[in-house]
N, C-alpha and C positions, 0 to 999 in steps of 0.2 A: 221718672223721679217720684219718690214717695212723698206723701203729705208731710211727713216729719222733715225730710230733706228740704222741701220747698219752704216750710216755715223757718227752718234754720237759716237758709240763704236770705230770705226776706228780712228777717230780724237783723242779721249781720249787716245787710245793706243799709237799713235805716239807722242802726246804731252808729254807723260810720258817717252817714250823710245827713242825718237829722237827729242828733243826740239830744237836742234841747227843744224838740217840737212841742208846741203848746197852742192853746186856743188863740185865735186872732181877735176875739172879743175883748174890749177894753173894760176893766173893772178894778175896783180897789178892795172889795170885800165880798163875802158870799151872797149878801143881799143884792148887790149890783150884778153879780154874775147870774143869779137866778132870774132877775128881771130881763137882763140882756138875752139870755137863752130863750126865754118865753117869747120875746120880740123877734128872735132870729128864725122862728119857724117860717119856712117858705120865703125867707128874706135874706139878703146878703149880710155878712158880718160888717162890711164897709158901711152899708146904710144904717145898720143898728148903731155903729160907733159914732155916726154923725148925729144920731137922734138922742142917745142916752144922756149926754152932758146936761142938757136943759131939763130932762126928766129927773135926773138925780139931784140937780140943784133945787128943784121944786119939792121933790119927795126923797130926801136923803136916807130914809130908813123905813122899815116896815110900819112903824107907828105913824109916820107922816102919810104913807101910802094908804093906810087903813082909813084915814079921814077923807080920802079923795073919792069922788064919784066918777063913773065912766065918762060923763060929760066934761069933767074937768081934765081928765087925763087925755082924752081924744085929741085936742089941738096939739099936744106935745108929741104925739106919735103918728100924726096923720100921713106922714111920708112912708110909714111902714106898711107892708102888706097886711090886709085884713085888720085895719086899725080899730074898727068898731068892736069886733070880737076880742081883740087883745086888750082894749081899754076895759072891757067888762072883766076879763080874766085878771088883769092887774088889780083892779079895785077889789075883787073878791079874794085875790091872793093876799093882799095886804091885810084885810080883815081877818082871814083865817090864820095868818102868821101871828097876829097879835092875840087873837082869842084862844087859839089852840096851842101855840108854841111859844108864847111869851115874847114875840117879836124876833125870835131867833130862827135861823134857817135849819130845819132838821136835816140830818145827814144819813138817813136811811131811805132806800128806794120806796119802801112801803109807806113811809110817812110823806115823802115828797109828792107821790102821785095822788095824794088826797087834795092837793092844792089845785085851784082852778088854773087851767092852761098848762098843767104839768103832766106829761105822759111819761112812759118808761124811758124814752130816749133822753128827755130833759133831765129826769132824775139820775140817770146813769152819768150824764155829763157833770152834774153838780157833785155827785159823790166821788167821781174819779178825779176831777180837777181840784176840788177843795181838799179832799181827804185821801186822795190816791188809792181809793178802794178799787179792787179788780173788777170793775163794771165796764162793759163795752157798749157805748152808745152807737147805734147803727142808724145813720142817716142815709140819704140817697148816694152820697159819695162813697161811704164805707161799704154799703151793700154792693155797689157796682164794682169797686176796685177789688174787694175780696173775691167776688165771683170771677172776674176776669183773670186775676192772677192764678186762681185755683186754690185759694185758702178756704173757700167754702165750696160745697158740692150739693147741687140740687136744693139749695136753701130758697124756699119760696116766699118767706116772710122775713122781716127784720129780726124777729125773735129767733127764728131758726138760724139765721146767720150769726146772731149774737152768741147763741149756745155753741155753735161750732168754733167760732173764734176763741171764746173763753176756754173751751176744752183743750185747744192746741197751743195757746200762748202761755208762756211762763207767767205765773200769777203776778209777779212783780213788774211785768211789762204791759199788762193789760191796759192800765190807765194811759200810758203814752202811745200804745199801738193805735188807739182811736185817732190821735192827732196825726200819726204817720199816715194812716190810710185816708183820712179826710183831706189832708193837705195834698197828698199825692193825687187824689181825685179832683181836687180843685184846680191844680196847676199843671198836671202832667196827664193823668189818665182821664181826660175830659170826656164827658158823655158822648158827644156826637163826633168829635174829632180827636181821639186820643193821640198824644204826641209820642208814639212808639219809638221812632228813631232816636229821640232824646232821652228815653227812659232807661234807667240803670237796672231795671228789673226784667227787661225783655227776655233775657236768657232763661228765666225761671217762670215766665208768664204763659199760661195756657192760651190766652187770647192771642198773643203774639205768635205762638207756635202754630195755632190753627190758621192765622192770617198768612204766615209764610208758607204753610203747606199748600195753600191755594195758588202759589206762584211758582211756576216751573223753574227748576234749577236752584231754588232757595232752600236752605236748611236752617235749623235752629236747634239750640240745646234745650229749649224750654218745653219738653214733651212730658 
């Protein structure tokens, strides 16, 4: 199977089975999404969603957050992973949003990565979710799933995987493809125990093909 054919089949599958895939983070506006994504680093979306209501109630916008100190933010996010670092990031993020961007959320990757706690992955999430820009956020789920299926080849870093995915995906589907892959990795293509028998992509998946090749008498189409 060629790379082009594999991408076509994967896209067809997700368009049929997950046409409305979206982030599981709960938010009402770009400011809330940005804060939630910063908090979600190495933390589950479920935990973030339990934490953000009180945080947003206290700091409803960038102007309110800009007035907060890390010490004031910390008690509201103490159940999140790395709360001390994230409290400092949020305090600095609020100040920079007000001082440099007038309290608005910038929608370019170059501007977003200037903010404390915001790396390329977070910037790609914000621009793709808020503005449907063709930016691919590669987290551990996306990196793993793309490699296992065979959408990426010998990609050693998230940036390398991002470049390969963006190269082969139709530009108008890049923003939703991130959600396809992350949700597939979260619920089906799990890191330690992938649920291959229940996976609708096993016939085009390189990982499954190699797995079956190790079992005598088994065949698969995903070569």
